[in-house]
N, C-alpha and C positions, 0 to 999 in steps of 0.2 A: 497574445504578442502585442508589442507596442509599437507604433509607427509614428516617430517624431517628424516635426515639422521644422525644426532648426536647420539654418544654412547648411547644405552638404554639397558634396563634389557632383558633377553632373552623373557620374557613373552610379554614386549612391541614390541620386534622384531616380534614375532609371530602374534601379533595383528596388527602390521603393514602391514606385508604381507597378512594377511587375508582381511585387509581394501583394499589394493591394488587390490586383486584379485576380491573382492566383488564389487569395483568401476568399473572396466573394463567390469565385466558381467553385470552390469546396464547400461553402456554405450552401450554395444552390444544390450541389449534389446531396449534402447531407439532408436537407429539407425534404427532398424526394425519395430519400433511401428508405427502404423497408427492412427492418433487421437490425442487428446489432452493428453499430457504427465502428467497432473495432476492427471489422473487416475491410473498411474503407482505406484507401491510402492517401494519407495526408501530404500536403506539399513539403518538401524536404526543408524549407525554412521555418516549418512549424516544429520540427522535430526536437525534442530536448535530448541532450547527450548523455541519457541514462535510460537503463530498461525498468519496467514495471516492477521486476523482481527486487529491485532496491528499495521499492517503498516500505517493505517491512522494517527498514532501520528506523523509521519514525516511531515505532512503538517504545524503543528504549534509548532515545536520545538522552533522556535523563534517568540513568541507571538507579540513581538514589531514590527517586520517586517511584520507580517500578518496583524496588524491593521494600519500601517504607512500610506497607500494610504488614509485613512480617514482623515488624518491631512494636506493632500496636496490639495490646491485650484486650481492650475494649472492641467488641464486635462491631458496634454501630460507627464508632470511629474508624476501624478498619474500612468499613463500608465507604466512609468518607474518603479516605486515603486512596482507595482504588479509583473512586471518581475522580480525585484531582490528578492523579496520576493520567487517567484517560484523557482529561481536558488539555494535559500538557503536550499530548501527542498531535492535536490537531492544527496548532499554529503554522509551523513549518511544512507540514505535510500539505496544506491548502494555501499557502500563501501565494500571491501573484507575483511577488517579488522575493529576490534572494537577499542574503545579508548586506550585500553590497548596494541594495536598492536598484538593482537591474531587473527588469521583467523577465520572469522565467518563460522559456518556450512551452507552448501549449501541450503538446503530444508527446508523452514518453515513447519509447521503443516497445513495440509488442514483442514479448518474450516468446522463444521457440520453445517446443516441448523439450524437456530435460534440462532447460537453463538453470544454472544454481549460482547463489550469491551466499558467500560466507564470510563471517567477520566476528569481531569481539570489541568490547568495550573495557577498558581499565580505568578504574577510579577507586574512590574510596569504599565504594560497594563490592570491591573485589573484581573478578572477571565475569563478564556477562557475554553468553555465546549467542550466535545467530547463525541458523542455517535455513535458507530459502530455496525453494525448488518449484519451477513451472511444471506442475503436475499435469495439466490438460491444456490443450490448444483449441479445440473446439467441443465445448465452450470452453474459453480461457479460465484458468484458475491457477492461483499461486498458493502454495502452503508453505508454512513457516513455523519454526520453533525458536524461541528465545528463552535462555535459562540462566539462572545464577545459583551455583551450588552453594556458596558461601551462605546466602540467607534461604535457601530452599524455595526458591520462586522460579515458576516456570509459565510461560506464555505459549500457547499452541493454537494455531488457527488456519483458516483457509478463506481466501478472498476470490469471489468470481464477479468481476466487474462486467456490466451490460449497459452499454450506452445506447440512448435513442433520441430522436429530435421530437419535440413538442413545444413549439414556440422558440425554444433554445435547445441546446445540448445538455441533456440530462444523464446521469450516472447513477445507476442503482448498483450496490455493492453487496451482493448476495453472499451467504456463508456466515461465520462466526468466529469468534475466539474464546478460549477458555483459559483464565488466569487461575494457577493453582498454588497455595501456600501450604508447604509441607507442615510447618509448626502447629497450625490449626486444622489440617487436613480439609481445607476449604476451597471451593470453587467459585469462580465467577464467570458467568456466561454472558459475553458482550457482543453487540451488534453495531454496525458502522451506519451513519446517517447517510442519505441521498445527497447528490451534488447535482447543481446546475450551473451553467456558464453564463455570466453577465458580460455585458460590454462587447457583444458580437458586431453590433453595427459600428460602434466607435473604434473598434480594434484594441480597446482597453480591456483584454481578456482578464477575467478574475473569477476564480471558482467561488462558489457560495454554498453553504450547508443549509439543509431544509429537512422538514420532516421530524421524525423521532428515532431516538436509539435508546438501548436498554443495557443495563447492567444488572445482572440479577445474582446475588450470592447465595451460596448453600446454608449460610448462617441466618437467613430469613429476612434480608434487607435487599430492597429494589432500588436503582436509581433509574429515573426517567428524565432524558434530556430532550427538550423540545428546541429547535433550532428555527430562526428567522433571518430574514434580510431586509435591507432597507426597503421601506415603502415609498410610494410616490409623493406622499406628503411629509411624514414624519418616520422617525425611527433611524437606526444606525445599521450599518452592514455587520455581518459576523456575530449577531447576538444569539444568546441562549438563556433558557431557564431550565435549571435542573433540580428536582426534588428526590430526597432519600426517604423511604418509608418502608415501615414493616409490610411484608407482604399481605395483600388484601386489606390494606388500610391507607390508600392512597390520598385519602382526603385529610390525613393527620401527618404531614411531613415532619421529620425529624430535623432535618437540614434543608434549606433552599439556598441555591447558588445562583447568581445572575450576573450577566456581564457580557464582555465579547471574548470570543475564544482566541482572537488574534492580540488581544490587550491585556484586559484585568477583568476581575470579579470580585464580587462579595460573597460571603458566606453568613447566613443568618440561621439561628436556630428556629425551633417550631413556633416560637412565640414572637418572631419578628426581630429579635436582638441581634446586633452585628457581633459576629464571633470573629471574623477575619477578612482581610482584603489581600487578595493575591494578584501580583504583578507579574504576569507571563512573559513579558518583553525582559525581565531581569534574569531569567532562567538561562544559565550557560549550557550549552550542548556539550556532551561528552565525545570527542571525535572517534568515529568507528575505525579501527584498524583492520586492514585487509592486506593479503599476501601481495607482493609486487607482481604486476600483469605477467611478466615473464616466467613467473614460479607458480602461476595459478593452473588448476586443471583446465583443459581445453574448453569444458563446458561452463566455466565460470563466467558471469556475465560481462565483466570488464575486458576480459581476454577475447572472448567471442565477438565482441561488438567494436573492438579496439580501432579498426579502420574506418568504421561508420562514425564513431565518436570524434576521431581526429578530423575527419572530413566536416563534420558539424561545426567544430570549432574553428576550422579554417573558413567556413562559410562557402565551401565548395559543393554546391547542390548537385553537380553532375557526379561528383565522387560519392556522394551521400546516397544517391539512387543506385548507382553502380554497386558499391558495397553491401548495401542493404539487400538487393536484389539477388546476390550471390548467395547469401544465407537463406533467403526465403526460398528460392529455387531449388536450392540444395535439400532444404527441409522437405519440400515437395517429392524429390525424388525418394527420400528415406522413407517417407509415408507409403509410397506405392509399393516400394521393395518389401516393406513390413506386411502391407496387404496382400501381395502376391504369395509371400511365404507363410501367411497366416500367423504372424507374430504381432506382438504389440511391445511398444517401447517400455524397457524396465526403469521403473522409477529408482533413483538412486538412494533417497533418504525416508521417502514417504510411501506408505500402503494404503489403498482405497480400502475402506470398510463400510459394511452395510448400515451399521447404527452405532451411535454414541450416547452411552448411557447417562452420561453427565449432561449433556446438551439436552436430551430428551426430557430429563428431570427438571432442569432449570428453565429451559426455553419458555417464553411467553406465547401462548397460542395465537397463531396468525403470523407470529415473526420468525418462526424457525423452519417449517416445511409446508411449502404451499403447493407442492407437487412440481414445481419448476425443476428442471434438470440440473440448475446450479444448486439447489437446495438438497437435492438427494445424492449429490456427489460429496462424499466424506471422505478426507484424508487425514491420516494420523501419522505422527512421526515413528519411524520403525527403529527402536533402540538397537535391535539386532543388526540391522543394515548398517547403522552408524558405528557401532562396535567393530564390525568386521572391516569396514574402511579404516578406521583408526589403527587396528591391528596390521592392517596391510601396510599402511604408511610407516608404522615402527619397524616393520620387517624389511622395508625397502621393495615392497611389492607394488607396483605401478598399474593404473588402469590399463585396459587393453589399448593398444597404439593404432587399431584399426582407425582409419581416416574418419569414419562416421563420429567419432568422439570429438572431432574439431568442427562441431557445428554443421557438418555435413558438407563444409565449403570443399576441403581437400578431396573427398570422396566425389563430388560432383566433377570437379576439374579433372580429376584422373579418368572419368568415365567418358568425358567429351573431348 
C-alpha cells in the first residue's frame, strides 16, 4: 500500500496516520509470529477486494498464448512457446499497481473451504474455461483447471501458498501445474517462483520474485527460470534469465531469454544470436467473463464476499471487519459441526489423490515432494463431478438450499 504526502483534508490526514500506525503494528506482529502468516488478521485497509481463488485467472489472460504451443510442430519451439506463455502470466499477477497506475492493496482475501470461482474467456482462440476451488483451508490450497477444447489444451494444478517472515514477508508457493497438449500427447510440469515483499519500511509495497522455477516437458526439453531483484548498487527489479535445454544437458542451452518479466525480454539462440525481442507491456488481456453476482452459486467468490468487497470499495473499515467476521465465524461453526458428525466437506469439482504419475515422471528431484504437507496434498479435477453438475443445471436441478451453502453466514445467523 502507498501512503501519499500530497495535501489532503484533515480527516484524510488522520486516516493516513492511523493507517501508518496500524501498518507498523501489523509488521511488528508479523516479525514475531511463528508459523504461516496467512493465519494473521491484516488491518482492513490492507485488504484487496478479491479472494485468492481469483488468482488462477492470471494463467490465461492471453488465451492465444496459452494455446499457441498446440499450433507448433517443432518440439523445441513448442517448449519455447510454453515458456513465453508462462512469462506472460507474471506481469499482472505480481504488479504493485493496476492498469490505472493505482497501487494495489497488499492482502487478498483468504478463501474459505469450498469457495469457487468460475469464468471463461472468448476470443480468436475460441472459448477457454476456468474452474477454481478452495480445496483445503488448513493448510490453504487452491485447485484449478483451465481448458480450451478447440485447440485441445488444458492446464490443471494446485497452489498452496505459505507465508513467513525473514527480514521481510516471504511467500513460497507449493504445488505445481501440468499443461497438456492433446495433439502431441505432451505434458509440461510447471512450478512457481518464490515471492518476497519489498518497500515495507517506506510503505511502497512491491512484490518481487526470487529463486528458481522450472518447466519440464515430456518431449525432453526443460526450461529453468532464475529470478533476481534490484541490488544495492546495480541491477534492475523484476529481472530474469531463462534457458531451454535438452534434459541432462543444461550447459548447452538451445534458447536463452533475458529481461524483465514486467516489461520486455530478448530471445537468443544457443550461439548468442538474437532471435526476437518481446514487449510484454503491449500484450492485451482478454477480459474474463463471469456470471452476474445475483445468478452465481452461493459458494462463488464474488457472491460470497460481496458485502466485504463493497465495504472495501467504500473504505468502511468497520463494515469490512464486521462482514468478514460473519463469514469466518460461520465457517468455524460448520467445521465444528462436521467434526462432531464425523464428516468432511465434500469438494465440488476436485478430488484428492495419492499420486500423480505425470508429475512424478517429470518433476525435478528436490522440487516436487519434500515431505511437506503442502506437497503431498494432490488435487485433481474430477470430470464426473463436473459432468454431473452440468447435467443438473441443464435439467433445472439446483444445489441443496441448506443455508450452509451460502458460505455458512445464513446458517450461523439462524442458529444464533
